[in-house]
C-alpha positions in Angstrom: -0.1 0.1 0.1 1.0 3.6 -0.4 3.0 4.8 3.2 -0.4 5.9 4.7 -1.7 5.3 8.3 -5.0 3.4 7.6 -8.1 5.3 9.4 -11.8 3.7 9.4 -14.2 5.2 6.8 -17.4 4.3 5.7 -18.9 5.1 2.0 -20.8 8.2 3.6 -17.9 9.5 4.3 -16.5 9.8 0.5 -19.5 11.1 -0.9 -19.7 14.7 -1.9 -23.1 17.1 -1.4 -22.4 17.6 -5.4 -25.5 15.7 -7.4 -23.8 13.5 -9.4 -24.7 14.1 -13.1 -23.7 12.2 -15.9 -26.1 10.6 -18.4 -28.5 8.2 -17.1 -27.4 4.6 -17.5 -24.0 5.7 -17.8 -20.9 3.6 -16.9 -19.1 6.1 -14.8 -21.5 5.8 -12.2 -21.0 2.2 -11.5 -17.7 3.1 -11.4 -18.0 5.6 -9.3 -19.9 3.5 -6.8 -17.3 1.2 -7.0 -14.5 3.7 -5.8 -16.1 5.0 -2.8 -17.0 1.8 -1.7 -13.4 0.5 -2.3 -11.7 3.6 -0.5 -12.8 2.6 2.9 -11.7 -1.1 2.6 -8.3 0.4 1.7 -8.2 2.5 5.3 -7.5 5.6 3.0 -7.6 8.8 4.8 -9.8 11.9 2.8 -7.6 14.5 4.1 -4.6 12.6 2.7 -6.1 11.6 -0.6 -6.3 13.7 -4.3 -8.3 12.7 -7.1 -6.9 14.6 -10.5 -8.2 14.7 -13.6 -8.5 16.2 -17.2 -11.3 16.7 -19.7 -14.5 14.5 -20.6 -17.2 12.6 -18.6 -14.6 10.7 -16.7 -12.7 13.6 -15.4 -15.8 14.9 -13.3 -14.6 12.1 -11.0 -13.1 15.1 -8.5 -16.1 16.7 -7.6 -18.4 13.4 -6.4 -15.4 12.0 -4.0 -14.8 14.0 -0.4 -11.1 14.8 -0.5 -9.1 17.2 -1.8 -9.2 17.1 -6.1 -8.1 19.3 -9.2 -9.9 19.3 -12.2 -7.1 20.2 -14.7 -6.9 20.9 -18.3 -7.2 18.4 -21.6 -4.4 15.5 -20.9 -2.2 17.5 -18.4 -3.9 15.6 -15.6 -0.1 13.1 -14.9 2.0 16.4 -15.4 -0.9 17.8 -12.4 -0.5 14.2 -10.8 3.0 14.4 -10.5 3.9 17.3 -8.8 1.2 16.7 -6.7 3.0 13.3 -5.5 6.7 15.2 -5.6 5.6 18.1 -3.9 3.9 15.9 -1.1 4.7 12.3 -1.6 2.3 11.3 1.5 -0.5 12.2 -0.6 -2.6 9.4 -1.7 -3.2 10.2 -5.5 -5.6 9.2 -7.8 -5.6 10.0 -11.7 -9.2 9.9 -13.1 -8.2 10.0 -17.5 -10.5 9.0 -20.4 -9.7 7.0 -23.8 -9.6 10.8 -25.4 -7.9 12.5 -22.9 -5.2 9.9 -22.1 -4.4 8.8 -25.6 -4.7 11.5 -27.8 -4.0 15.1 -26.6 -2.5 13.3 -23.2 -0.9 10.6 -24.3 3.0 12.1 -24.3 1.8 13.2 -20.5 0.4 9.7 -19.4 3.6 7.8 -21.3 6.2 9.9 -18.8 4.2 9.3 -15.4 4.3 5.5 -16.3 7.8 5.4 -17.8 9.2 7.5 -14.3 6.7 5.0 -12.5 5.4 8.2 -10.2 3.2 6.4 -7.4 0.0 6.8 -8.4 -3.0 4.7 -9.6 -4.4 5.7 -13.2 -7.7 4.7 -13.9 -8.3 5.1 -17.7 -11.9 4.9 -18.7 -12.7 3.2 -22.4 -16.0 4.0 -23.6 -14.6 4.0 -27.6 -15.9 7.2 -28.2 -15.8 11.0 -27.3 -18.6 11.4 -25.5 -18.1 15.1 -24.0 -17.9 16.6 -27.1 -20.7 14.8 -28.5 -20.2 11.4 -30.1 -16.6 11.8 -32.6 -14.3 8.2 -32.9 -11.8 8.4 -30.1 -8.3 6.8 -30.7 -9.8 3.3 -29.0 -12.9 3.3 -31.3 -12.7 -0.1 -33.6 -12.6 0.2 -37.3 -15.8 1.1 -38.8 -17.4 3.2 -36.1 -19.8 5.4 -37.6 -19.4 8.9 -35.9 -20.1 12.8 -36.5 -16.4 12.6 -37.9 -16.5 9.2 -39.4 -20.1 9.4 -41.0 -18.5 6.3 -43.2 -17.0 4.2 -40.4 -13.7 5.1 -39.2 -10.6 3.5 -41.1 -8.0 4.2 -37.9 -6.6 1.6 -36.0 -7.5 1.7 -32.5 -4.7 2.1 -29.7 -4.6 -0.4 -26.9 -4.8 1.1 -23.5 -2.5 -1.5 -22.0 -0.4 -2.2 -24.6 0.6 1.6 -24.9 1.0 1.5 -21.2 3.0 -1.7 -20.8 5.3 -0.3 -23.8 5.7 3.0 -21.8 7.1 1.0 -19.5 3.9 0.6 -17.0 4.7 -1.9 -14.2 1.2 -2.6 -13.0 -1.4 -3.5 -16.0 -5.1 -4.2 -15.3 -8.2 -4.7 -16.7 -11.8 -4.7 -15.8 -15.4 -2.8 -16.7 -17.8 -0.5 -15.1 -20.4 -3.3 -13.7 -18.1 -6.1 -12.6 -17.8 -7.5 -9.1 -14.3 -7.8 -9.6 -13.3 -4.4 -9.9 -13.0 -3.8 -6.4 -10.9 -6.1 -6.5 -8.5 -4.9 -9.4 -8.7 -1.8 -7.8 -7.3 -2.7 -4.4 -4.5 -4.4 -6.2 -3.8 -1.1 -8.1 -3.3 0.3 -4.5 -1.3 -2.0 -3.5 1.5 -1.7 -6.0 4.1 0.6 -5.5 4.5 2.6 -8.1 2.6 3.8 -11.4 -0.7 1.0 -11.7 -2.8 1.5 -15.1 -6.2 0.2 -14.7 -8.2 0.2 -18.2 -11.7 0.1 -17.1 -14.1 -0.5 -20.5 -17.3 2.1 -19.4 -20.4 2.1 -21.5 -21.6 5.4 -22.8 -24.9 4.9 -23.0 -25.8 7.9 -25.8 -23.1 7.4 -28.3 -21.9 3.5 -28.3 -24.3 1.9 -26.3 -23.3 -1.6 -25.6 -20.3 -1.6 -27.3 -19.0 -4.0 -25.2 -22.0 -6.4 -24.8 -20.2 -9.2 -26.8 -17.9 -10.1 -24.0 -19.8 -8.5 -21.1 -23.3 -9.1 -21.5 -24.6 -11.7 -19.0 -25.5 -14.6 -21.3 -22.3 -15.0 -22.8 -19.6 -13.7 -20.1 -18.0 -16.4 -19.0 -17.2 -17.7 -22.2 -15.6 -14.7 -23.5 -14.1 -13.5 -20.5 -10.7 -14.7 -19.0 -10.0 -13.3 -15.8 -6.1 -13.0 -15.0 -5.1 -14.2 -11.5 -1.7 -14.4 -10.4 -0.9 -18.2 -9.5 -4.2 -19.7 -10.9 -4.7 -21.4 -14.1 -5.8 -19.1 -17.3 -9.2 -21.0 -17.6 -13.2 -19.3 -19.0 -16.3 -20.6 -20.2 -16.8 -22.7 -16.8 -13.4 -24.2 -16.7 -14.0 -25.7 -20.0 -11.7 -23.7 -22.0 -8.3 -22.4 -21.2 -5.2 -20.2 -22.9 -2.3 -22.6 -23.8 1.2 -21.8 -25.2 2.1 -23.2 -28.3 5.6 -24.1 -28.6 6.2 -24.0 -31.8 5.1 -20.4 -32.4 5.5 -19.0 -29.2 2.2 -17.5 -29.3 -0.5 -18.0 -27.1 -3.7 -20.3 -27.9 -7.2 -21.9 -26.9 -7.2 -24.8 -25.7 -10.2 -27.5 -24.4 -10.4 -28.7 -20.9 -11.4 -32.0 -20.5 -12.8 -33.5 -17.2 -11.1 -30.6 -15.2 -7.8 -31.8 -16.3 -6.6 -28.4 -17.3 -2.9 -29.5 -16.6 -3.6 -32.0 -19.1 -4.5 -29.4 -21.8 -1.2 -27.1 -21.5 -3.2 -24.0 -19.7 -0.5 -21.5 -18.5 -0.7 -20.3 -14.8 -0.8 -16.8 -14.6 2.5 -15.1 -13.2 2.0 -11.5 -12.6 5.8 -11.4 -13.1 6.2 -12.3 -16.9 6.1 -9.2 -19.0 6.0 -11.4 -22.1 2.7 -13.3 -21.2 1.4 -10.1 -20.4 1.8 -8.6 -23.8 0.3 -11.9 -25.5 -2.3 -11.8 -23.0 -3.3 -8.0 -23.9 -2.7 -8.2 -27.4 -5.4 -11.4 -27.8 -7.4 -10.5 -30.5 -10.7 -10.4 -29.6 -13.3 -13.1 -31.5 -10.5 -16.0 -31.8 -9.9 -15.4 -27.7 -11.7 -14.2 -25.2 -11.1 -10.9 -23.1 -8.3 -10.9 -21.0 -9.2 -9.1 -17.9 -8.0 -8.5 -13.9 -4.1 -7.8 -13.1 -1.8 -8.8 -16.1 0.9 -7.2 -14.8 2.7 -6.6 -11.5 6.2 -6.1 -11.0 7.5 -3.1 -8.7 10.4 -1.2 -9.2 12.0 1.7 -7.3 9.3 4.5 -7.1 10.4 8.4 -9.4 9.4 10.3 -5.9 11.5 7.8 -3.9 14.7 8.2 -6.2 14.8 11.7 -6.8 13.7 12.8 -3.1 16.4 10.5 -2.2 18.8 12.5 -4.5 17.5 15.6 -3.0 18.5 14.4 0.7 22.0 13.4 0.1 22.3 16.5 -1.7 21.6 18.1 1.7 23.6 15.8 3.8 25.5 17.8 6.2 24.3 21.5 4.6 23.1 24.4 5.9 20.5 26.9 4.2 22.6 29.6 3.7 19.9 31.9 1.2 22.5 35.0 1.4 25.7 32.6 0.5 23.4 31.4 -2.2 22.7 34.6 -4.0 26.6 36.1 -3.4 27.6 32.6 -5.1 29.6 33.1 -8.8 29.4 36.5 -10.8 28.2 39.3 -8.2 28.5 43.0 -7.9 27.3 45.5 -5.4 25.6 49.1 -7.2 27.0 51.7 -4.7 24.1 53.4 -3.0 
């Protein structure tokens, strides 16, 4: 966990007096409630918690969490979050962004907070559309998406948020979706990670991209189209009748059938969150032939940016005393006669 003394709170302690306003049925409601319910379980302290957002539907989040919050500018939330963490490393910093805010104008900033490994929780709401600005296709929109800016269907190839985060040097990569009962456990795992923890959350935009993710979220087919990655457990899905194996000839993943529960005999992989190569393959699995990989896909901590930077600062200060006058007089100086 973050180096904070746990305190006891309830859901009510994290709810503000602001009217929560998203479109009726928006997935953001479910994500907000999941976060508010999880914060007491983390022992989080509202007076030491900061939510930072950029621009977009998801970026209303800080108004609805009873903590410190910054509603910043388009794509620059990672820069603000980095500054906040460096100014006060004791704060528990959460970054809320969307597929447009985080991967378009904010892609550069998101890359740097990940590669630097600033100890923050980064929740990217992916609805594969620009919702706030009325339904244009976004960096994650699928090919063929019809929108005001792609009336004949988008020809862009979509960005993969998790692949981007992994490629940028992220050390914690996870996926879930807005109404998943497992979203809370993913958020807890992200909070426990020391460093930049990236969570992609598939989110239903009821107005401009309704039911976009029903091909793997809809209840009748969910079990057959989702594989949940849990450390130390086999990658099974479809009620344990299928699994993810490794083709040793091509070093690629494959779907295998599991007979009579013998997943070992079928060659199903046991998930290891520190295996970056398999994490990359799970993220890039093409949906359709494969299920959607969800859960904590990669988790391999390394020293945090603020820990190393502030360690340098302490080393530079060792054995020295602050003397502003001496600093100002250092180098080429002169005195102007009165």
